[in-house]
C-alpha positions as CSV (number, residue, x, y, z in Angstrom):
1,M,0.0,0.0,0.0
2,Y,2.8,2.4,0.8
3,Q,4.0,2.3,-2.8
4,T,0.9,4.3,-3.7
5,T,1.4,8.0,-3.2
6,S,-0.8,10.7,-2.0
7,Q,-0.6,12.2,-5.5
8,R,-1.8,9.0,-7.1
9,I,-4.8,8.8,-4.7
10,A,-5.7,12.4,-5.4
11,E,-5.6,11.7,-9.1
12,L,-7.9,8.7,-8.6
13,V,-10.4,10.9,-6.7
14,A,-10.2,13.6,-9.3
15,T,-10.8,11.1,-12.1
16,E,-13.8,9.5,-10.4
17,L,-15.4,12.9,-9.8
18,A,-14.8,14.0,-13.4
19,A,-16.2,10.8,-14.8
20,Y,-19.3,10.6,-12.5
21,R,-22.6,10.7,-14.3
22,Y,-26.0,10.7,-12.6
23,E,-28.1,7.8,-13.5
24,A,-31.8,7.8,-12.7
25,F,-33.2,4.5,-11.5
26,E,-36.6,3.1,-12.0
27,P,-38.5,3.1,-8.7
28,C,-38.6,-0.7,-8.6
29,D,-34.8,-0.8,-8.7
30,T,-34.2,1.1,-5.5
31,V,-34.9,0.6,-1.8
32,G,-36.3,3.8,-0.3
33,T,-36.5,7.1,-2.2
34,A,-34.1,7.7,-5.1
35,C,-32.1,11.0,-5.0
36,F,-32.9,13.6,-7.5
37,E,-30.1,14.8,-9.8
38,E,-30.1,18.2,-8.0
39,Q,-29.5,16.5,-4.7
40,V,-26.6,14.5,-6.1
41,A,-25.1,17.6,-7.6
42,R,-25.3,19.4,-4.2
43,S,-23.7,16.4,-2.6
44,I,-20.8,16.4,-5.1
45,Q,-20.3,20.1,-4.5
46,E,-20.1,19.4,-0.7
47,L,-17.8,16.5,-1.3
48,R,-15.4,18.7,-3.2
49,S,-15.3,21.1,-0.3
50,C,-14.4,18.3,2.1
51,L,-11.6,16.8,0.1
52,V,-8.2,16.7,1.8
53,E,-4.7,15.9,0.5
54,P,-4.8,12.1,0.9
55,Y,-3.0,10.7,3.8
56,I,-2.6,7.3,5.4
57,A,-4.5,6.7,8.6
58,R,-5.4,3.7,10.7
59,V,-9.1,2.8,11.0
60,L,-10.7,0.2,13.2
61,T,-12.6,-2.5,11.4
62,G,-14.0,-4.4,14.4
63,T,-17.7,-5.2,14.5
64,T,-18.2,-5.6,18.2
65,A,-17.8,-3.2,21.1
66,E,-15.2,-5.5,22.5
67,E,-13.1,-5.5,19.3
68,I,-13.4,-1.7,19.0
69,A,-12.4,-1.3,22.7
70,K,-9.3,-3.5,22.0
71,R,-8.6,-1.4,18.9
72,S,-8.4,-4.6,16.9
73,P,-8.7,-5.5,14.1
74,S,-7.5,-2.4,12.2
75,K,-6.0,-1.4,8.8
76,D,-4.3,1.5,7.1
77,V,-6.3,3.3,4.5
78,W,-6.1,6.6,2.5
79,V,-8.2,9.4,3.9
80,V,-9.6,11.5,1.1
81,A,-12.3,13.6,2.7
82,E,-13.2,14.8,6.2
83,S,-16.4,16.1,7.6
84,S,-18.4,14.7,10.5
85,H,-17.0,11.3,9.3
86,V,-13.9,10.2,7.4
87,V,-14.2,9.1,3.8
88,F,-11.3,6.8,2.9
89,F,-10.0,4.7,0.0
90,D,-9.1,1.1,0.8
91,P,-6.4,0.0,-1.6
92,E,-6.8,-3.7,-0.7
93,R,-10.5,-3.7,-1.6
94,Q,-10.3,-0.9,-4.3
95,T,-13.3,0.8,-2.8
96,Y,-14.3,3.8,-0.7
97,G,-15.7,3.7,2.8
98,I,-16.8,5.7,5.8
99,A,-15.4,5.7,9.3
100,D,-17.0,7.3,12.3
101,R,-14.8,9.8,14.2
102,R,-14.4,9.0,17.9
103,P,-14.6,11.7,20.6
104,D,-12.0,9.8,22.7
105,E,-9.3,10.2,20.0
106,M,-9.4,6.5,19.2
107,A,-8.9,5.7,15.5
108,P,-12.0,6.2,13.4
109,V,-14.3,3.1,13.2
110,V,-15.5,1.8,9.9
111,I,-19.3,1.8,9.7
112,G,-19.8,-0.7,6.9
113,V,-20.7,1.6,4.0
114,E,-18.6,1.0,0.9
115,G,-18.8,1.7,-2.7
116,D,-17.9,4.5,-5.2
117,L,-16.8,7.9,-3.9
118,V,-20.0,9.8,-4.7
119,Y,-22.3,7.0,-3.2
120,V,-20.2,6.8,0.0
121,F,-20.1,10.5,0.6
122,G,-23.8,10.8,-0.1
123,A,-24.5,8.1,2.5
124,M,-23.2,10.3,5.3
C-alpha cells in the first residue's frame, strides 16, 4: 500500500469525480427514495469542499464493542475527505468507505458503508 502515493490517490479521486454521471433509477430498482439529480449535484459540491490531501490513517474494522475497545482489528487506508466522518479509499478492496470519528481520540471506526466515492459520501 505504501508504494501508492498521495498524489496517485488524489488523481484517482479527481478522475472519479470527473467521470461521475448521474443515472436515474426506476422506482422498482431502489430501496427507499431515489435521490434527484439536483440532490446528487449538491452532494458532489459538498464532497469537493471536504476533500483533503490524501494521507494514510489507521481505522478500526472491528464489528463488536469488545473488538473496538481493544482497537483490533484495524487497517491502514487513505483518507480522502473529512467532515463529521472520514471518507477513505481502501487500496486492498479498491473501494471507498466511511469511518466514524471517535470523541476519545481513538482511531475512526469503519461503519460498513462502501462503494464508489459519490455514493459513499452521499450516504453520510
